[in-house]
C-alpha positions in Angstrom: 101.6 84.3 128.4 99.6 86.8 130.6 95.7 86.5 129.0 93.4 89.8 127.6 91.3 88.9 130.9 94.2 89.3 133.4 94.3 93.3 132.0 92.9 94.9 134.9 94.1 92.8 137.6 97.7 92.5 136.5 99.1 94.2 133.2 96.9 97.1 133.3 98.5 97.8 136.8 102.4 96.7 136.1 103.2 97.5 132.7 104.5 100.9 132.7 104.9 103.7 130.0 109.0 104.1 131.6 109.8 100.2 131.1 107.8 100.6 127.6 110.1 103.5 127.0 113.5 101.3 128.2 112.5 98.9 125.9 112.3 100.8 122.6 115.5 102.6 123.4 117.3 99.3 123.6 115.8 97.9 120.5 117.0 101.0 118.8 120.0 101.2 120.4 121.0 97.5 119.8 122.8 97.1 123.1 121.5 97.4 127.2 124.5 100.1 127.8 124.1 102.1 124.7 120.6 103.0 126.2 121.5 103.5 129.5 123.4 106.1 127.8 121.3 107.7 125.8 118.5 107.3 128.9 121.0 109.0 131.2 120.3 106.2 133.8 122.6 103.0 134.8 122.8 99.8 132.8 120.8 97.4 136.1 117.8 100.2 135.8 117.6 99.3 132.0 118.1 95.5 132.7 115.2 95.7 135.6 113.0 97.5 133.3 113.1 94.5 130.8 113.4 92.1 133.3 109.9 93.6 134.9 108.2 93.9 131.0 109.0 90.3 130.6 107.4 89.2 133.9 104.1 91.2 133.3 104.0 89.7 129.6 105.7 86.5 130.6 107.3 86.9 127.0 111.0 87.1 126.3 111.5 90.3 124.6 114.8 90.8 123.6 117.6 88.2 122.7 121.1 89.0 123.9 123.9 87.6 121.8 127.2 88.7 120.9 126.3 91.3 118.2 124.3 93.4 120.9 120.2 92.8 121.4 117.7 92.2 118.9 114.0 91.6 119.8 112.1 88.7 119.5 108.3 88.5 117.3 106.8 89.2 120.9 109.2 92.2 121.3 109.0 93.4 117.6 105.2 93.3 117.7 105.2 95.6 121.7 107.5 98.1 119.7 105.0 97.8 117.1 101.8 98.6 119.0 104.3 100.6 121.6 104.6 103.3 118.9 101.2 103.7 118.6 100.2 103.7 121.9 103.0 106.7 122.3 102.3 108.3 119.3 98.3 108.5 120.8 99.7 110.2 123.7 101.5 112.8 122.0 98.9 113.3 120.0 96.6 113.6 123.3 99.3 116.0 124.9 98.8 118.2 121.2 95.1 117.8 121.8 95.2 119.7 125.1 97.5 122.7 123.8 95.1 123.0 121.3 92.1 123.1 122.9 93.5 126.0 124.8 94.4 127.9 121.9 91.4 127.6 119.6 91.7 127.6 115.9 95.6 126.6 116.8 96.9 123.8 115.4 99.5 121.8 113.4 100.3 119.5 110.5 103.2 117.5 109.1 103.3 117.2 105.2 105.9 114.8 103.8 106.4 115.4 100.0 109.3 115.1 97.7 111.5 117.7 96.6 109.5 119.0 93.2 106.9 119.7 95.0 108.3 122.0 97.5 110.1 123.6 94.9 107.2 123.3 91.9 104.9 125.7 93.7 102.1 123.6 94.0 102.3 123.1 97.6 103.1 126.7 98.7 100.3 127.3 96.9 98.1 124.9 98.9 99.7 126.1 102.0 98.8 130.0 101.5 95.4 129.3 101.1 95.1 127.1 103.8 97.1 129.9 106.1 94.6 132.4 104.9 92.0 130.3 106.1 93.4 128.4 109.0 96.3 131.5 110.5 96.9 129.5 113.6 97.8 125.9 112.1 101.4 125.3 111.6 102.2 123.4 108.8 105.7 121.6 108.9 107.3 120.2 105.2 109.5 117.5 105.1 110.9 115.3 102.4 109.8 111.8 102.3 109.5 109.5 98.7 106.4 108.6 97.8 107.7 106.7 94.7 109.0 104.0 96.3 105.2 102.9 97.3 106.0 101.8 100.5 104.8 105.6 102.7 107.2 104.8 105.6 107.0 108.3 106.8 103.4 107.8 107.5 102.9 104.4 109.0 105.9 105.4 110.9 103.5 108.3 112.2 106.6 110.6 111.1 103.6 112.9 109.1 100.3 113.5 108.7 100.0 113.1 105.1 102.1 112.5 102.0 101.4 114.5 98.5 103.3 113.1 95.5 102.9 110.9 92.6 102.2 107.3 92.1 102.7 105.1 89.7 100.3 102.6 90.7 97.5 101.2 93.0 98.3 101.9 96.4 97.7 98.5 98.5 97.2 98.2 102.5 94.1 99.3 104.3 95.9 101.1 106.6 96.1 104.2 104.4 93.4 106.5 103.0 93.9 107.7 99.5 92.8 110.6 97.7 93.8 111.0 93.8 94.0 115.3 93.5 94.1 115.2 89.9 95.5 113.2 86.9 99.2 114.9 85.3 100.1 114.2 81.8 103.2 113.1 81.2 104.9 114.6 77.8 107.8 114.6 75.5 109.2 117.3 74.3 112.1 118.1 71.8 113.8 120.6 70.5 112.2 122.8 67.7 114.9 121.3 64.9 114.0 117.6 66.1 113.6 115.9 63.2 110.1 114.3 64.7 108.7 117.6 66.1 106.3 118.9 63.4 105.4 115.3 63.0 102.1 114.8 64.3 100.1 111.6 65.3 103.3 110.1 66.7 103.3 107.0 68.8 105.6 105.3 71.6 106.9 103.5 68.6 108.2 106.1 66.3 110.1 107.1 69.9 111.6 104.4 71.6 114.5 104.8 69.1 115.4 108.4 70.1 117.7 109.6 72.8 116.1 110.5 76.2 116.4 112.3 78.7 114.5 110.9 81.8 114.1 111.4 85.3 116.5 109.7 87.7 115.3 105.9 88.7 112.6 104.9 91.7 110.6 107.6 90.7 107.4 108.1 89.7 107.5 109.5 86.2 110.7 107.2 85.5 108.4 103.9 86.6 105.3 105.4 84.2 107.2 106.1 81.2 109.1 102.7 81.1 105.9 100.7 81.6 104.6 102.8 78.6 107.2 101.5 76.7 107.8 98.2 77.8 103.8 97.6 77.1 
C-alpha cells in the first residue's frame, strides 16, 4: 500500500477524480459494462481507470465474480471517503456560485410527511424566507423515526427535522432538541372513561386503540410506555 508520505510525489499527482468517478459508477452499477453504458464510455476505458487506481494505491479495489463486481474492503473505504470529497467539491462550487450572488443560497431539509402537511415546517420556511429571501429551501421526505439519519450521513440533505424516540448515537451528528411534544390519549365524549380523572396507563391498557403505524417515533414511544 502506498504510504501517506508518498502523497505529493506519487498519489497526489496520479490520482484522478475521473477515475474515482468511474469506480463509484462501477460499484453502484455492479458491472463494468453497465458502468460504461451509464458513463457513455467504452468498457476497456472503465477497466483502464480501475487498473490505474489500483496501481496507484497498491491494493485491489474490486472483486470480480459470476454475480458481478463488488467492492473490497479497500474499495468500500475509498467509496466512503471519496463520496465525502466529491460532496465537498460540489459544496465548493455552490459556495462560489453564492459568493457571486450575495445573500443567495440553498438548504436541503429532510422530514416526514406529517411535518410537511402539519404546518410547522411551512411556518419555519416562511420566517426564513422573510429574513433571507434569496435562500431556496428544498424539502424531501425522510424518516427520522428509524434513528438512522441515512439522508444526512449520505449528504443528501443538510438537516433533518422530525420526532425521535430516544438518544441519538454517533459523534458524526449534531442534534438540537427544538421542543418536547406531549402525546395525548383521546377518546369519544361518550366513552366510559371520558369523564374520569387521574387515569393511569394501567387503566387504559385493556382498551381498544388506534395507534400510529409501526416504525414511527409515536408508535415506539407509546409502545415503550405500555411495556414499562
